[in-house]
C-alpha positions as CSV (number, residue, x, y, z in Angstrom):
1,M,-2.9,-31.7,13.4
2,R,-5.8,-30.9,15.6
3,L,-6.6,-27.2,16.4
4,T,-7.7,-26.2,19.9
5,T,-10.7,-24.0,20.3
6,P,-8.6,-20.7,20.7
7,A,-6.6,-21.7,17.6
8,K,-9.8,-22.4,15.7
9,I,-11.2,-19.0,16.7
10,G,-8.0,-17.4,15.6
11,A,-7.9,-19.2,12.3
12,L,-11.6,-18.2,11.6
13,C,-10.9,-14.5,12.5
14,F,-7.9,-14.6,10.2
15,A,-10.0,-16.1,7.3
16,V,-12.7,-13.5,7.9
17,L,-10.1,-10.7,7.9
18,L,-8.6,-11.9,4.6
19,S,-12.0,-12.3,2.9
20,G,-13.0,-8.8,4.1
21,C,-9.8,-7.3,2.7
22,V,-10.4,-8.9,-0.7
23,S,-14.0,-7.8,-0.9
24,T,-13.2,-4.2,0.0
25,T,-11.2,-3.5,-3.2
26,P,-12.8,-0.3,-4.5
27,T,-14.5,-0.4,-7.9
28,I,-14.3,2.6,-10.1
29,D,-16.7,3.3,-13.0
30,V,-15.0,4.2,-16.2
31,D,-16.9,6.4,-18.7
32,S,-15.0,6.5,-22.1
33,N,-15.6,9.0,-24.8
34,E,-15.9,6.4,-27.6
35,P,-15.5,8.7,-30.6
36,V,-12.0,9.8,-29.5
37,T,-9.6,10.0,-32.5
38,P,-6.2,8.3,-31.8
39,V,-3.2,10.5,-31.7
40,A,0.6,10.0,-31.5
41,I,1.8,11.3,-28.1
42,T,5.5,11.1,-27.1
43,T,5.5,14.0,-24.7
44,Y,2.8,15.7,-22.7
45,T,2.1,18.3,-20.0
46,L,-0.2,17.7,-17.1
47,M,-2.5,20.1,-15.3
48,I,-4.7,19.2,-12.3
49,E,-7.8,21.3,-11.5
50,Q,-10.1,21.5,-8.5
51,M,-8.7,18.3,-6.9
52,P,-8.2,18.2,-3.1
53,G,-4.5,18.0,-2.3
54,F,-4.6,14.6,-0.6
55,L,-6.0,13.0,-3.8
56,V,-3.4,14.5,-6.2
57,P,-0.7,11.9,-5.7
58,Y,-3.1,9.0,-6.3
59,F,-4.4,10.3,-9.6
60,R,-1.3,12.0,-10.8
61,D,1.0,9.0,-10.1
62,E,-1.4,6.5,-11.8
63,L,-2.0,8.7,-14.9
64,V,1.8,9.3,-15.3
65,A,2.4,5.5,-15.0
66,A,-0.3,4.7,-17.5
67,L,1.1,7.3,-20.0
68,A,4.7,6.0,-19.4
69,A,3.5,2.5,-20.2
70,R,2.5,3.8,-23.6
71,G,5.9,5.5,-24.1
72,A,4.9,9.0,-23.3
73,T,7.0,11.3,-21.1
74,E,5.9,14.3,-19.1
75,V,7.6,17.6,-20.0
76,A,7.4,21.1,-18.5
77,A,6.1,22.8,-21.7
78,D,5.5,22.2,-25.4
79,G,4.4,18.6,-25.3
80,D,2.6,16.8,-28.1
81,A,-0.5,17.1,-25.9
82,G,-1.7,18.7,-22.7
83,F,-3.7,16.5,-20.3
84,V,-6.0,17.9,-17.7
85,L,-7.4,16.0,-14.6
86,R,-10.5,17.8,-13.3
87,F,-12.1,16.8,-10.0
88,E,-15.8,17.1,-9.3
89,Q,-17.7,16.1,-6.1
90,V,-21.5,15.6,-6.4
91,A,-23.4,15.4,-3.1
92,L,-25.9,12.5,-2.9
93,G,-27.2,13.2,0.6
94,A,-26.7,11.4,3.9
95,E,-27.4,7.7,4.1
96,S,-30.1,6.7,6.5
97,L,-29.0,5.0,9.7
98,P,-29.8,1.3,9.9
99,R,-32.6,0.4,12.2
100,D,-33.4,-2.8,14.1
101,D,-36.8,-4.6,14.1
102,L,-38.2,-2.2,16.6
103,G,-37.2,0.9,14.6
104,E,-34.3,1.8,16.8
105,K,-31.1,3.1,15.2
106,T,-28.3,0.5,15.2
107,A,-25.5,3.0,14.3
108,T,-24.6,6.2,15.9
109,E,-23.2,8.2,12.9
110,E,-24.7,8.9,9.5
111,R,-22.6,8.3,6.5
112,T,-22.2,11.1,4.0
113,R,-22.8,10.0,0.4
114,F,-21.2,11.6,-2.6
115,M,-19.9,10.8,-6.1
116,A,-16.3,11.7,-6.8
117,R,-15.6,12.1,-10.5
118,V,-12.3,12.8,-12.2
119,E,-12.5,14.0,-15.8
120,L,-9.6,13.4,-18.2
121,L,-9.2,15.9,-21.0
122,V,-6.6,16.2,-23.7
123,R,-5.6,19.0,-26.0
124,P,-3.3,17.8,-28.8
125,R,-0.7,20.4,-29.8
126,G,-2.2,22.8,-32.3
127,A,-5.8,22.0,-31.4
128,A,-8.1,24.9,-30.4
129,D,-10.1,22.9,-27.8
130,A,-9.6,20.1,-25.3
131,I,-11.2,16.8,-26.0
132,R,-13.0,14.8,-23.3
133,V,-11.2,11.4,-23.0
134,G,-13.6,10.2,-20.3
135,S,-14.0,10.0,-16.6
136,L,-13.4,7.8,-13.5
137,S,-16.0,8.0,-10.8
138,R,-17.0,6.2,-7.6
139,V,-19.9,6.7,-5.2
140,H,-18.6,7.1,-1.6
141,A,-20.3,6.6,1.7
142,I,-18.0,7.7,4.4
143,T,-18.0,8.5,8.1
144,T,-15.8,11.0,9.8
145,G,-12.2,9.9,9.7
146,A,-12.6,7.3,6.9
147,Y,-9.6,7.6,4.6
148,M,-8.8,4.6,2.4
149,H,-7.5,5.8,-1.0
150,Q,-4.3,3.8,-1.1
151,G,-6.3,0.7,-1.9
152,A,-7.7,2.4,-4.9
153,R,-4.4,2.9,-6.8
154,G,-4.9,-0.4,-8.8
155,P,-8.4,0.4,-9.9
156,I,-7.4,4.0,-10.7
157,R,-4.5,2.8,-12.9
158,Q,-6.8,0.3,-14.6
159,G,-9.3,3.0,-15.3
160,F,-6.6,5.3,-16.9
161,D,-5.3,2.3,-19.0
162,Q,-8.9,1.8,-20.3
163,L,-9.3,5.5,-21.1
164,L,-6.0,5.9,-22.8
165,A,-6.2,2.7,-24.9
166,P,-8.2,4.1,-27.8
167,L,-6.5,7.5,-27.6
168,I,-2.7,6.9,-27.9
169,L,-1.5,5.4,-31.1
170,P,1.0,2.5,-30.5
171,R,4.6,3.1,-31.6
């Protein structure tokens, strides 16, 4: 089958679109607290601190799913452990606008840069203090109106799976 020029252009645009979608999967840095002591957790409570409301469903849903995969169930009170998700945003400054060979700006809007970090803490029942399990973080460079967290659900879940693996004893 021979493609006409408009069909070739359409096929090329489709291929570029697909490759762009694949390469834009967000990566998340996972920082584990290696000396964590494994514990048996069947039930838990969850508290979320300082997290913007629009992010809560992404992180809450993926942590709950990761804990459920390990056999743990969320309860209203008196769980085997209490988990805390704590959000922190660290400003990194504006990204410089790209310039052409003559030094002219090639973009019209600066991108704001910051690092978003979500700390995961756990306090086993009877323990005096919470233990840092680790964190998920990602540097962001956004322009006004950029809003793409749905695509991060998979990496967020993988990050929680990685953080929880050394913590929760298998049953």
